[in-house]
Steps between C-alpha positions, in 0.01 A plus 500: 500500500349650816185693575527834680417478869164626605661668802808685374494754780468255786855445618821542306781486757833337436535151639722598789249757621220245487719259698472731799119507501342227292172523692478875441567460129231231474251716688559788262428269207181381671389856570546586133309192388212564738476863398448398138279198565272680743449771239403232249267341755334836565433533128323162514294591808576732792331275757708202388814715512422635844403171662705232326799658321569739787476221756753295307739794474470574871563138592802467270665825607427478873731233634683184409865405525560524119707184534393343171600805293831509686564139399431581136737797517784325682459183292540717189796690647674187628479346152672802345181654366611860549730473200241330280238628255208530744455842659482571872150636449378184328639279774328714762170475314525121499594505869211731585252274321562238769356738757170488310513121491562507875204734550273258318631205700450674836157643420367170367662308787328719759163440331551123490624484860252751637786706646384837630842665535792552263809711577335618820202646310157367397538254215381626162175300510422635847570856392276466194221341704517786749447745216144372460426337832675729744319649798659846469360627275227238459544302179225370273573136591482310825832368627391149400419608145808720471745214563433313172523831316841561659624155401384537142637852461835395649526218247464765229776709660726196490401424143583856399843463663567188291389674181715805564800282588472332160468844339824611664682197361353561155599868508858451623764604244685170455695334224321212331745249651447631853124509455496137391711390798288710735168362377604141574555587865199732527258247358621222731496724807136601462383140457707377796360772725140401423582130541655564841199701614262224393704229674497712816120517489469134411720392791275687743185320389658154465676518836842418358756453776804409291817708552604412144172635365534813711847556358369452147240771561769729642713432193231593249311770689794692636854371439490514121286810465660699783868426439594250231299653215596865572864393487431314176341812351815700579721230350279487189528875451879476532527209255677280756640165386345166598740429788434840656125465461517158663702630796258791551206263474644270767594790727159658453321176581694460825444862603136487393422196711682657794294816447171308514603294802601819679162650408326196647685552828421870509135424434482323836777657710553840336409845628187625319643852501786370285316246287192717434264207569349360820706225657358154444304577184655200321372274780152654496481468122598133514824546305684171464849644539828314519531620861170344606541177304853455637381555856223243445752247369726556800201472736358179354554320833351789699117494473457810717728709279328372185163590650612858565617542140204330337244686710656838429561459128216671313333640813397853400418582863838388636569689822838648600526237774439218250758652264750503786439128547569446129826692534597285799442184298695631202792567735477193726476254210812648344305618195618858520862397555483256207368769265759752620776250428365433152488874429865528598598208276310650208661840551847341513427305180390822330827670586704199384327493163551870437866475598555219250409700188669794332305820573583869521660510850343811652155417362528142629554631853195725473300209363610280788390768745150508347476121505620472859254768604223298335605196702512700824876485534572875521279787611206262551678323783321707761172364366598139547284305743636542848661833414860592453760339281522131458 
């Protein structure tokens, strides 16, 4: 027994057509969802709809790689889901719900880290603060008073994203068996994401310098939620057997860790025009990344290098010259090279695991392409520290 989808008009292409533009299909679902939900929000209160619901819709629809939905789609396709009982539309609705989870994670993360920029634009809390504390036109609050308002309002935007993501899962037209399998993954993913975020905050205040702890944070905060769990959602929708689910889990873990380690490198060495965030923000925010903890371990006999890293970490006023010195230490200690090598090993392990299990051949190749892109092995190569392939 299934319930009718709340969004029957969203997207109803055949699977092969969706294959050619998964991101576009997901965005059409999101546009349909936001059209309906913003109308509902306006019925509750027009100010709420204009300030909070609209801001969420703008943030969700204006940017993002749509990688998580692609992993759901290609995980489902690779496991033979196209011939199963779940419709293309329902799979796309589940995939699109991850974009709302991602919105919540990014908006809340920017509040906790005090990050002013996201995707090359003012972060949501900055934008909301400017609404009431901006100079042109003058707002009713001083800039100092507007900042806490922006933080609080942004938390509500993120909360709304989480609520609407759950609504999308509840409204998806799924068989009872698929819904049960899906809920096991969904429930675990949300808890893991919050746990990873807390451990990230906790490591900053405790001064943890352990590479193993940094990798654990990367595992919970990003690897599982960004790659492993989206793949698991696709496999759950397809009704994949235990061996296939295990292979996808292992491949997703390897690719997810590679994705986070690549992100750590880009946070220090990347081009802000490509990353959408100022270079060095992770250092200024005191992030205890695997890159930094590895460089510290390698520099344990080099007091001058340790002093550069320890002085810079958490310095909100870090200058470009001081950031350059951090980069020099990360390179000279071999930290960057060590992390690059680990990324390559993880990406190779991901490919090996996917090759070892029976999947739909064409879909497996598309899935591998998404995973290698996440790890920085394809089109992201030009963004690798130092530029060029390597």
